[in-house]
C-alpha positions, -999 to 999 in steps of 0.1 A, spaced: -290 -342 50 -300 -306 40 -287 -293 72 -252 -310 70 -250 -292 34 -260 -257 45 -236 -261 75 -206 -274 51 -216 -244 27 -214 -217 57 -183 -232 69 -167 -236 36 -176 -198 29 -161 -187 56 -128 -207 50 -128 -192 11 -134 -157 27 -105 -161 57 -83 -171 25 -89 -142 6 -83 -120 35 -49 -133 40 -41 -126 5 -20 -101 -8 -31 -65 -10 -25 -48 -42 6 -30 -58 4 9 -55 13 33 -82 31 61 -66 39 99 -86 60 123 -61 65 158 -80 93 175 -64 97 211 -64 118 236 -49 107 258 -22 125 283 -3 155 263 12 131 231 13 122 205 -14 85 199 -15 72 168 -24 36 159 -36 26 126 -39 -5 105 -51 -11 69 -42 -31 51 -65 -40 14 -65 -31 -5 -96 -59 -31 -96 -88 -11 -77 -77 23 -93 -89 40 -63 -68 65 -43 -52 54 -16 -62 67 17 -48 68 54 -14 55 46 17 59 68 44 68 45 77 89 47 102 103 21 138 94 25 167 110 5 198 90 2 230 100 -10 237 80 -43 263 52 -35 275 21 -55 253 -2 -34 223 19 -43 230 19 -78 232 -18 -78 202 -22 -62 187 3 -86 199 -16 -120 189 -48 -104 151 -33 -101 153 -23 -137 156 15 -128 141 18 -95 134 -2 -63 106 -17 -52 105 -40 -23 89 -54 8 102 -64 44 127 -40 58 126 -1 54 160 2 55 183 7 23 217 5 23 237 37 36 221 63 60 192 86 46 205 125 46 169 136 55 134 118 62 98 132 64 68 122 69 39 127 44 7 140 55 -25 131 38 -41 166 24 -67 149 4 -79 116 -6 -48 96 -18 -28 131 -20 0 136 3 27 162 11 62 163 28 92 187 28 127 176 32 158 203 36 169 211 3 205 193 -1 232 207 -21 231 199 -61 239 165 -71 228 130 -76 200 113 -48 180 80 -45 145 96 -32 127 66 -15 93 63 -3 84 41 24 50 29 34 48 12 70 12 15 72 9 -22 84 26 -33 119 56 -53 112 58 -48 75 71 -25 50 73 -18 13 99 4 -2 99 22 -36 127 43 -47 147 59 -79 174 80 -85 170 119 -89 187 150 -95 187 179 -77 179 205 -73 147 204 -95 138 225 -123 112 253 -118 86 228 -129 97 203 -105 106 168 -114 86 135 -114 95 105 -97 71 75 -106 74 42 -87 56 16 -77 50 2 -40 47 -38 -41 19 -59 -27 24 -63 8 11 -96 26 -11 -77 45 -46 -70 32 -56 -34 35 -84 -26 55 -108 -17 25 -105 -49 13 -114 -64 44 -146 -42 46 -155 -52 15 -152 -90 21 -172 -83 56 -200 -65 35 -203 -94 11 -202 -123 41 -227 -107 62 -259 -111 38 -245 -147 29 -243 -155 68 -277 -141 72 -293 -159 43 -277 -194 57 -290 -185 90 -328 -177 78 -322 -212 54 -311 -233 83 -339 -214 107 -366 -221 81 -354 -257 77 -351 -263 111 -390 -254 114 -401 -275 85 -385 -303 102 -399 -297 136 -433 -296 123 -435 -332 104 
């Protein structure tokens, strides 16, 4: 009877951990500071998990600069001043410039775009860290930026793919539990065989 209970507990724990692993990753706060730099637009970005408040490391992220269009205006208005969605990485229209972000420090990224003509644009941050899924956040911006730069704060929404740090944490929690259950079953088996 005790063996069945222990096996049921082990199976239940495994199913619980798998269910958590398939849960949603957290939303990510993104702050981009755009500064003019000799015919370039330098973008310095910081990514912080909203729930964990930890820097997001190793993300595959790119900057896209779109001309401001009625379609993008409608999406921005629908989102309350910003676009934040998952699924397709594409926004209406063709971007004027695209550049990958390079991680310089933990959670800190840099990209450079050719500086466009003065005007109204939409700056998008596209996260494609997980295969087959993208998170997009975008906000209108007026360029060129002032000498101190212009700050764009957006939120990349949670995705249906867990981030690897969460999976490592779950594995770290599961290992002692599985070892404990194994020892308990082995001890129970030894006592049962000696009677």
